[in-house]
C-alpha positions in Angstrom: 82.0 130.0 79.5 84.6 128.6 77.2 87.9 128.0 79.0 90.9 129.6 77.5 93.5 127.0 78.5 96.9 126.8 76.8 97.8 123.4 75.6 101.1 122.3 74.0 101.4 119.9 71.1 103.5 117.7 73.3 102.0 117.8 76.7 98.3 118.3 76.3 96.8 119.7 79.4 100.2 120.0 81.2 99.6 123.5 82.3 95.9 123.1 83.2 95.9 122.1 86.9 98.2 120.4 89.3 97.3 118.2 92.2 97.5 121.3 94.5 94.6 122.6 92.5 96.1 125.8 91.1 97.1 126.7 87.6 100.7 125.9 86.6 102.8 128.8 85.4 104.1 127.3 82.1 105.0 129.2 79.0 105.9 126.7 76.3 107.8 127.6 73.2 105.0 126.3 71.0 101.4 126.6 72.2 97.8 126.6 71.0 94.7 127.9 72.6 92.1 125.3 73.6 89.8 126.3 70.8 92.7 125.8 68.3 93.7 122.5 69.7 90.3 121.0 69.5 89.1 122.4 66.2 90.3 119.3 64.3 90.7 115.5 64.7 94.4 115.9 64.4 94.3 118.3 67.4 92.6 115.7 69.5 95.1 113.1 68.5 98.0 115.4 69.4 96.4 116.2 72.7 96.0 112.4 73.5 99.6 111.8 72.5 100.5 114.5 74.9 99.0 112.5 77.7 101.0 109.5 76.8 104.1 111.6 76.7 103.3 113.0 80.2 102.8 109.4 81.5 106.2 108.4 80.1 108.0 111.2 81.9 110.3 110.5 84.8 107.8 111.8 87.2 105.5 108.9 86.3 106.0 105.6 84.5 109.3 106.5 82.8 110.9 106.3 86.3 109.2 107.0 89.6 106.2 104.7 89.2 108.1 101.9 87.5 111.9 101.2 88.0 112.6 104.0 90.4 110.8 105.3 93.5 108.0 102.7 93.9 110.4 99.9 93.3 112.7 101.3 95.9 109.9 101.4 98.4 109.4 97.7 97.8 113.1 97.0 98.6 114.0 96.0 95.0 117.5 97.4 95.5 120.2 97.5 98.1 121.3 101.1 98.0 123.7 102.2 100.8 126.4 104.4 99.6 126.7 108.1 100.3 124.5 109.9 97.8 122.9 106.7 96.7 119.7 107.2 94.8 116.4 106.5 96.5 118.0 105.7 99.9 115.3 107.5 101.9 112.6 105.8 99.8 114.1 102.4 100.6 114.2 103.4 104.3 110.5 104.2 104.0 111.3 107.6 105.5 108.2 109.4 104.3 108.9 112.6 106.2 112.3 113.1 104.4 112.5 115.8 101.7 113.6 113.2 99.2 110.4 111.2 99.5 108.2 114.3 99.6 109.8 115.5 96.4 109.0 112.1 94.7 105.4 112.0 96.0 104.8 115.6 95.0 106.1 114.9 91.5 103.9 111.8 91.1 100.8 113.6 92.5 101.3 116.7 90.4 102.1 115.0 87.1 99.2 112.5 87.6 96.6 115.2 88.1 98.1 117.2 85.3 97.6 114.3 83.0 94.1 113.8 84.4 93.2 117.4 83.7 94.4 116.8 80.1 92.2 113.7 79.6 89.2 115.5 81.2 89.7 118.3 78.7 89.8 115.8 75.8 86.6 114.1 77.0 84.6 117.3 77.4 85.7 118.7 74.1 85.1 115.4 72.3 81.5 115.5 73.4 81.1 119.1 72.5 82.5 118.6 69.0 81.3 115.1 68.3 79.9 115.9 64.9 83.5 116.9 63.8 84.8 113.3 64.0 84.9 111.0 61.0 84.9 107.2 61.0 85.8 105.6 64.3 87.8 108.5 65.7 85.3 109.7 68.3 85.1 106.2 69.9 88.9 105.7 69.8 89.8 109.1 71.3 87.1 109.2 74.0 87.5 105.5 74.8 91.3 105.9 75.4 90.8 109.1 77.4 88.2 107.5 79.7 90.4 104.5 80.3 93.4 106.7 81.0 91.4 108.7 83.6 90.5 105.4 85.4 94.1 104.2 85.2 95.7 107.4 86.5 93.3 107.6 89.4 93.6 104.0 90.3 97.4 104.2 90.4 97.2 107.2 92.7 94.8 105.2 94.9 97.1 102.3 95.1 99.9 104.6 96.3 98.1 107.2 98.5 94.9 105.4 99.5 94.3 102.8 102.2 94.2 99.1 101.4 90.6 98.3 100.3 89.5 95.9 103.0 90.9 98.1 105.8 89.7 101.4 104.5 87.2 101.3 101.7 85.1 104.0 103.5 88.0 106.3 104.3 88.8 109.4 102.3 91.4 108.6 99.7 92.0 110.9 96.7 89.9 113.3 94.6 88.5 111.7 91.5 88.5 114.6 89.1 86.1 114.6 86.2 86.2 118.3 85.3 88.8 120.9 84.6 88.7 123.8 87.1 90.8 125.5 89.7 88.8 124.4 92.8 89.7 122.0 95.5 87.6 118.9 95.6 86.5 116.7 98.5 88.5 113.5 98.3 86.5 110.4 97.4 86.5 107.4 99.6 88.5 104.3 98.5 85.2 102.6 97.5 84.0 105.7 95.5 87.3 105.9 93.6 87.0 102.3 92.6 83.4 102.7 91.5 84.2 105.7 89.4 87.2 104.0 87.9 85.1 100.9 87.0 82.4 103.2 85.5 85.0 104.8 83.3 86.4 101.5 82.3 83.0 100.1 81.3 82.3 103.2 79.2 85.7 102.9 77.6 85.3 99.2 76.8 81.9 99.8 75.3 83.4 102.4 72.9 86.7 100.6 72.1 85.3 97.1 71.5 83.5 98.5 68.5 86.3 100.5 67.0 89.8 99.4 68.3 91.8 97.8 65.5 93.4 95.4 67.9 90.1 93.6 68.4 90.1 92.4 64.8 93.9 91.8 64.8 95.0 94.9 63.0 97.9 97.3 63.9 100.1 97.1 67.0 98.3 99.0 69.8 100.4 98.0 72.8 101.7 101.5 73.4 98.1 102.8 73.6 95.4 102.2 76.1 93.8 99.6 73.8 90.6 97.5 74.4 92.5 94.6 76.0 94.5 97.0 78.2 91.1 98.3 79.5 90.0 94.7 80.3 93.3 93.9 82.0 93.0 97.1 84.1 89.5 96.0 85.0 90.8 92.7 86.2 93.5 94.4 88.3 90.9 96.7 89.9 88.4 93.9 90.6 91.1 91.8 92.2 91.9 94.8 94.4 88.4 94.9 95.8 88.0 91.2 96.1 85.6 90.7 93.2 87.2 87.4 92.2 84.5 86.4 89.6 84.7 89.8 87.9 88.5 89.7 88.0 88.5 86.3 86.4 86.1 87.3 83.7 88.1 90.4 82.7 91.4 88.5 82.8 89.9 85.8 80.6 88.9 88.4 78.0 92.6 89.2 77.7 94.0 85.7 77.8 91.4 84.1 75.6 91.9 86.7 72.9 95.2 85.2 72.0 96.7 88.6 71.0 99.7 88.6 73.3 101.7 85.4 72.9 104.5 84.5 75.4 108.0 85.5 74.3 109.9 82.6 72.7 113.0 81.3 74.4 114.9 82.2 71.3 113.9 85.9 71.4 114.6 86.1 75.1 118.1 84.6 74.8 119.4 86.4 71.7 122.8 88.1 71.7 123.0 91.5 73.3 122.0 93.6 70.3 118.8 91.8 69.4 117.6 90.3 72.8 114.0 90.9 73.7 114.5 92.0 77.3 111.0 93.2 77.9 109.0 90.5 76.2 107.3 92.8 73.8 104.7 90.3 72.5 103.4 89.9 76.1 102.9 93.6 76.7 99.2 94.4 77.0 100.0 98.1 77.7 103.4 99.7 77.7 104.8 103.2 77.3 107.5 104.4 74.9 110.2 106.3 76.7 112.8 107.4 74.0 115.3 108.9 76.4 115.2 106.2 79.1 118.9 105.4 78.6 119.7 108.8 80.2 118.8 107.5 83.7 118.3 103.7 83.3 122.0 103.2 82.4 123.7 106.4 83.5 122.3 106.5 87.0 120.7 103.1 87.8 121.6 99.8 86.1 125.2 100.1 85.0 128.4 99.9 87.0 130.0 103.2 86.2 132.6 103.0 89.0 130.6 101.7 92.0 127.7 99.4 92.9 127.0 101.2 96.2 125.3 104.1 94.4 123.5 102.0 91.8 120.1 100.2 91.8 120.9 96.5 92.1 121.2 93.6 94.6 123.9 91.2 95.5 124.5 88.1 93.6 123.3 86.1 96.5 120.1 88.0 96.7 119.4 87.5 92.9 120.1 83.8 93.3 117.7 83.7 96.2 115.0 85.7 94.3 115.1 83.4 91.3 115.8 80.2 93.3 118.9 79.7 91.3 121.3 78.8 94.1 122.6 75.4 95.0 119.7 73.0 95.2 117.3 75.5 93.7 115.0 75.0 90.8 115.3 78.3 89.0 118.7 78.1 87.3 116.9 77.6 84.0 114.6 80.6 84.5 114.9 82.9 81.4 114.5 85.9 83.7 117.5 84.9 85.7 119.7 83.7 82.9 119.2 86.6 80.5 117.9 89.6 82.6 120.5 89.5 85.5 123.8 90.3 83.9 127.3 91.3 84.9 128.7 94.8 84.4 132.0 95.9 86.0 132.1 92.6 87.8 128.8 93.1 89.6 125.3 91.8 88.8 122.7 94.2 87.5 119.1 93.9 86.3 119.4 94.3 82.6 115.8 94.5 81.4 116.1 98.2 80.8 119.5 98.1 79.1 119.2 99.8 75.7 121.0 97.5 73.4 118.7 97.1 70.4 120.9 98.0 67.4 118.7 97.5 64.4 116.9 100.1 62.4 113.2 99.6 62.9 109.9 101.3 63.3 109.3 102.6 66.8 106.3 100.3 67.3 108.6 97.3 66.7 111.6 98.3 68.8 112.7 95.9 71.5 113.9 98.7 73.9 112.7 102.2 74.9 109.7 100.6 76.5 108.4 100.5 80.1 105.9 97.7 80.9 102.6 98.8 82.5 100.4 95.7 82.2 101.8 92.3 81.2 100.0 89.2 80.0 101.6 87.3 82.9 99.6 89.4 85.4 96.4 88.0 84.0 97.5 84.5 84.5 98.6 85.3 88.1 95.1 86.8 88.7 93.4 83.7 87.3 95.7 81.5 89.5 94.8 83.5 92.6 91.1 83.5 92.1 90.7 80.0 90.9 88.1 77.8 92.6 90.6 75.1 93.5 94.4 74.9 93.9 94.4 72.4 91.0 92.8 74.9 88.7 95.0 77.7 89.9 98.3 75.9 89.4 97.3 75.3 85.8 97.3 79.0 85.2 100.5 79.6 87.1 102.2 76.8 85.2 101.5 78.6 81.9 103.9 81.4 82.9 106.4 79.0 84.5 106.7 76.9 81.4 107.1 80.1 79.3 110.0 81.1 81.6 111.6 77.7 81.2 110.7 76.4 84.6 109.2 73.0 85.5 105.5 72.8 86.2 104.3 72.7 89.8 102.4 69.5 90.7 98.6 69.4 90.5 98.5 68.1 94.1 99.6 71.5 95.3 98.0 72.9 98.4 96.2 76.3 98.6 98.9 77.7 100.9 101.8 76.5 98.7 100.0 77.9 95.6 99.7 81.3 97.2 103.4 81.3 98.1 104.3 80.4 94.6 102.2 83.2 93.2 104.0 85.6 95.5 107.4 84.3 94.2 106.2 84.7 90.6 105.2 88.3 91.2 108.6 89.0 92.6 110.5 87.3 89.8 108.3 88.7 87.0 107.9 92.3 88.1 111.4 93.1 89.5 112.1 96.8 88.9 108.7 97.5 87.5 106.9 99.0 90.5 104.5 96.2 91.1 105.9 94.6 94.2 104.8 97.4 96.6 101.1 97.2 95.5 101.1 93.4 95.7 102.5 93.5 99.3 99.9 96.2 100.2 97.0 94.2 98.8 98.1 91.1 100.5 98.8 93.0 103.8 102.3 91.6 104.1 104.2 92.9 107.1 107.6 91.7 105.8 108.8 92.7 102.4 111.4 90.5 100.6 115.0 91.6 101.4 113.8 93.4 104.6 115.1 92.3 107.9 112.1 93.5 110.1 108.4 93.7 110.0 106.7 97.0 109.1 103.3 98.4 110.1 100.6 98.2 107.4 100.4 102.0 107.6 103.7 102.1 105.7 101.8 101.1 102.6 99.9 104.4 102.6 102.0 107.3 101.5 101.2 110.7 102.9 99.3 113.1 100.7 101.9 115.7 99.5 102.1 118.9 101.6 101.4 121.0 98.5 98.0 119.3 98.1 97.1 119.6 101.8 98.0 123.3 101.7 95.5 124.1 98.9 92.8 121.5 99.7 91.4 121.6 103.3 89.0 118.7 102.6 91.1 115.8 103.9 90.2 116.2 107.5 
């Protein structure tokens, strides 16, 4: 029976189903029935844009899964004042209402977006003869890849580390739109389903995505190279080093994402490329990011104790820029740690771009999701020898105005340098927590004590457990 599901133009699928597996009670001002939404190619495109809009919301990559909640879990910030944002997250107090609110928002918004992509996929297949040109391959390819991406991000947060719990129940991998609870897939099953979706997406997009032939900017969409980059990330997660290297090479060797120039990274305030846009393999446009990135997080506004930052000493330690350090020339330290109100702040999300330009070419309003540098870090980590690995790591170091590490480097030192690079590169981007989890690190940077590895597995939200009895 044809489902009569309401879909808005802006948040396709946003009222279909939440993580607690019940319909959301949403009455948008402007709405279309499912049959109306999917009766034209334009409708499919609007539905897909709705998914990106959902992903760019504060519940997901506009805040919680980038600069906000997940970064706080990884101790990116020193927040201690009364009423300071994310204090309970930084304390890893998973039973606190603050943390439960964050995890519930992430879970619900993610499965809402997943329901939306599932609706797009099923309707695209049912209406395939409607599509002209390359539109079927583009729309279905992006939707399949987004389904894999969203599930894998949930797995990284709520599932066990792969080598310790690949056969344990993790999260549901939803491929249909319905109101029923679903038995959670194991960690290994989630990975297999995600890789299957990525393979299908790549097979579609490699034939039709304009970015493959060097056409329009597709960084703010789940493009073909973003699919391969995500595959590299997933394969590294499960220890498939050869597969991770092959996928990472697909991205690096394409030459589509050149490193930022020192000139662009060091421009005056109004024209500085703070997010290294040319290196973004996949990013999201967040037009209203200033409302929280500056108002609540990364500007002085009267006090540092209620803002998301670190001490000057900690920033110097992070970037090895103190006395006797080697990082004083690092572009990330020189131009992305800046003073405001007499205190240091991370400035990569400061919205200072002043020139009139097309949205696709703006240097702000972006949240990085997958960077070129991650591909080089993967290649460095899985290389057959430390000498090969350091060559890949040095590519990023040189691009950041750092000296090359010697070819005589040991395997242990190389791994330590990779860890330091992850910390420097992905500060305030939500990636530290997942790196620590994958590497089973019992001491996070800026923490004064060890933690049990169980702290890297966030509890399934109570709302999901209430409506889905299948986790036991």
